[in-house]
C-alpha positions in Angstrom: 0.0 -0.2 -0.2 1.4 3.3 -1.2 0.0 6.4 1.0 0.5 10.1 -0.8 -1.1 13.0 0.9 -2.3 16.1 -0.7 0.6 18.2 -0.1 2.5 15.4 -1.8 0.9 15.2 -5.4 3.1 18.1 -6.8 5.9 15.2 -6.0 4.3 12.2 -7.1 2.6 13.6 -10.8 0.1 10.9 -12.6 -1.7 9.7 -9.6 -5.7 11.0 -9.6 -7.2 13.4 -6.8 -10.1 14.5 -5.3 -11.5 17.7 -5.8 -13.2 19.9 -3.1 -16.5 19.0 -3.7 -15.8 15.2 -4.1 -14.0 15.3 -1.1 -16.7 17.2 0.9 -19.3 14.3 -0.6 -17.1 11.3 1.0 -16.5 13.0 4.3 -20.6 13.5 4.3 -20.9 9.7 3.5 -18.9 9.4 6.6 -20.6 11.4 8.3 -24.2 9.2 7.0 -22.9 6.0 7.7 -21.4 7.3 11.1 -18.2 5.7 10.0 -14.6 7.8 9.5 -12.8 4.5 7.9 -14.9 4.6 4.7 -12.6 5.5 2.0 -13.6 6.5 -2.2 -12.4 3.4 -3.9 -12.3 4.7 -7.7 -11.3 1.8 -10.2 -11.9 0.6 -14.0 -13.5 -2.8 -15.2 -14.0 -3.5 -19.0 -17.5 -3.4 -20.5 -19.5 -0.1 -21.0 -20.6 1.4 -24.5 -16.7 2.8 -25.0 -14.7 -0.3 -23.5 -13.8 0.4 -20.1 -15.9 2.1 -17.4 -15.6 3.2 -14.4 -16.7 2.6 -10.6 -17.0 3.8 -7.3 -17.9 2.1 -3.9 -17.0 3.4 -0.6 -15.1 0.8 1.4 -12.8 0.6 4.3 -11.1 -2.4 2.9 -7.6 -1.0 1.3 -5.3 -4.2 -0.3 -1.5 -4.3 -0.6 -1.6 -3.4 -4.1 -3.7 0.2 -3.5 -2.2 3.3 -3.7 -4.1 5.7 -1.3 -4.2 9.6 -1.9 -5.6 11.8 0.6 -7.3 15.5 -0.1 -8.6 17.4 1.6 -10.3 15.5 4.5 -11.0 12.4 2.4 -8.9 9.4 1.0 -9.2 8.3 -2.7 -8.0 4.1 -3.2 -7.0 3.1 -6.7 -6.2 -0.4 -7.4 -2.5 -1.1 -9.4 -4.3 -2.5 -12.1 -6.7 0.5 -12.2 -4.2 2.9 -11.7 -2.2 3.1 -15.3 -6.3 4.3 -16.4 -6.5 6.9 -13.4 -3.1 8.5 -13.5 -3.9 12.4 -13.3 -7.8 12.2 -13.1 -9.7 13.9 -11.5 -12.7 12.4 -9.4 -15.3 15.7 -8.9 -18.7 15.4 -7.1 -21.8 16.6 -9.0 -25.4 17.5 -7.7 -28.6 17.8 -9.8 -32.0 17.7 -9.3 -31.9 13.6 -9.3 -29.1 13.9 -6.5 -25.0 13.5 -6.5 -22.9 11.7 -8.4 -19.2 10.8 -8.2 -17.8 11.9 -12.4 -14.0 11.4 -13.4 -12.2 14.1 -15.8 -9.7 11.8 -17.2 -6.9 13.4 -19.6 -6.1 9.4 -20.9 -9.8 9.2 -22.1 -9.7 9.7 -25.9 -13.7 9.2 -26.2 -16.4 8.5 -23.6 -19.8 7.7 -24.1 -22.6 10.2 -23.8 -23.2 8.7 -19.5 -20.2 9.8 -19.0 -19.5 6.5 -17.0 -17.3 4.8 -19.6 -14.4 5.7 -22.0 -11.9 4.2 -24.2 -8.3 4.8 -23.6 
């Protein structure tokens, strides 16, 4: 497991980050679940309209090959297989009439589908 603080991201480029809005949403979910140990796991898996799709989960578990990125009081977890696809990506949270959702601005995506949940590297 590798742990990187937000202040270290300048010396460790290529890691995904959380925006302030996404970090605030993670903290809100921790409070709603009464579990400060929850972290936002972001992963990439095969499938979706464009070949790969993003996945999100709130988890306590951390594995040996995970990278933890601490941003604004929240922790983002990325597994070793997903990390290359998410290098330099920014995880944000958008809220609208339908609720809140995490979204990814990924510089590695050559194209995305209309729903924004899948991409082609």
